[in-house]
N, C-alpha and C positions, 0 to 999 in steps of 0.2 A: 220318421225318426224324431224322437223328442228333442227339444232344445234344452241343453244343459248349460247353465251359466254358473260361475263362481265369482263372488266378489266379497270384499271386506264390508261387513255391515255391523251395526250395533246389535248385541245379543238380546236386548230387552224389547222384543217384539212378540205379539201374541203367538204367531205361528212358530217362532223359534222357541219360546217358552214351552209350548206344547211338545216340540221335538225333544227338548231337554228333559221334560217329565217322562217321555217315552224311554229315553236313555236311562234315567234313574230307575224306572220300573224294571227295565231289562237287566241292569246291573244287579238290582236287589233280588231278582229271580235266580241269579247265578252264584252270588257270593254273599257271605255275611257282612254286616255293616262295617266291621273292622278291616275288611279287605276291599272295601270300595273307597277309592281315592278320588272322588268327584269334587269339582270346584263349583261354587255357586255363581249366580249371575253377576253379583257385585264384583267378584274376582275377575270375571271375564271382561268387565268394563274398565279395568285398570289400564293405565298408559303403557305398561310393559306387555300388554296382550294384544295380539292381532286376531280378530275373530272372523272366520270365513264362513260364508253361507253358500250352499249349493242349491240352485233352483232348477226344477224341471218344468218347462213350459210356464215359468213364473211362480210356481208353488214351491215352498221350502221343502227340500228333500234331504238335506244333510248339513252337518256343520263340523267345524274343527277349529280349535284355538291353538295358537303358537304363543307360549309364555316364555319370555326371555328370562334367563336365570341371573343375568348380570355378570357372567363369567365367560361370555363368548359362546355359550350354548343356549338352547331353548328346549322346552318340553312340549310335546303334543298333548293337549287335554281336550276332552269332550268331543272326540271324533265319534260321530254317529250318523248313520244313514237310515232314513225311514224305510222300514221293510217293504213298503209299496214301491220304492225306487231301486231296490236291489236288482242287480243284473244290468244296470245302466253304467257301470264303472264310475259311479259317483264317488265312492271311497278312494279309488285310485286317482281320480282327478283332484279331489281335495288334498290328498297327500302330495301330489306333484305341485300344486299351488303353494302349499305350505313350505315345501322344500325350496322352490324358487324364491319365495319371500325370505326364507332364512339365508339363502345365498346373497340376496340383495342387501341384507343386514350385515353381511360378512361374518356370519356365525360359523364356528368351526364344526359344530355337531348339533344334531337334533336327537333328543332322547324321548323315551316314552315308557310308560308302565301300562301293561294290559293284563287281562286275566287269562289263566291257563285254560278256561272253558270257552274260549272264543277262537276256535280254529280258523274261521274266515279272516278275522282281524290279524291273527298271527301270520297266516299265509300271505296276506297283503303286504305286511311289513317286511317279511322275509324276501318276498319277490322284488321289493323295492330296494333291497340292499341293507336292511337293518339286521344287526347281529346282537346276540344276547350279551349282556354285561351285568355286573353286580348292581345292587341298589345304588341310587344316587340321591343327592340332595338330602331331604329329610326322610326319605323312605327307609324302612327297616326290612330285613329279609322277611318274606311272606311266601309260604309254599303255594299260595294261590295266585301269586303275581309273577309276571315275566317282565324283565327289564331289558330294553333294547336301545340301540344307538346306531346312528348313521353319520359318518364323517361327511362334511360338505366341502365342496371346492370353494375356496374363498376368492377365486378369480371371477371378477364381475366385469 
């Protein structure tokens, strides 16, 4: 059984930058530029962002950022798992880690935007208790986007 670890790490590492490039290419293959709401590495380095990296036997296999909105909520950004690591529940583990971190920050909810052509991601979020909601923050309605939210328990 492979050893899967998840830890907060800086995003500006060669293996992680390669993973983010894979994520960019995947999103570009599914959606037009105006429907891709990706954030760059400098955004991921801001103090209001916690960036988590999943490793399988020491190699980078996935990532996920939690971006605090400043209103008691946060948004999941840059959730991506290397296709070679799929089937190891890396995405589920990243999501659980982000949620635990959100609870430790006493956030009331975690929100996200994902694309309608990503049934695996949508299934993961739904199975974890995320429900559809209207666009939030600076998002505008987009027929290619699905907006979701999960209320968190603030008991720590």
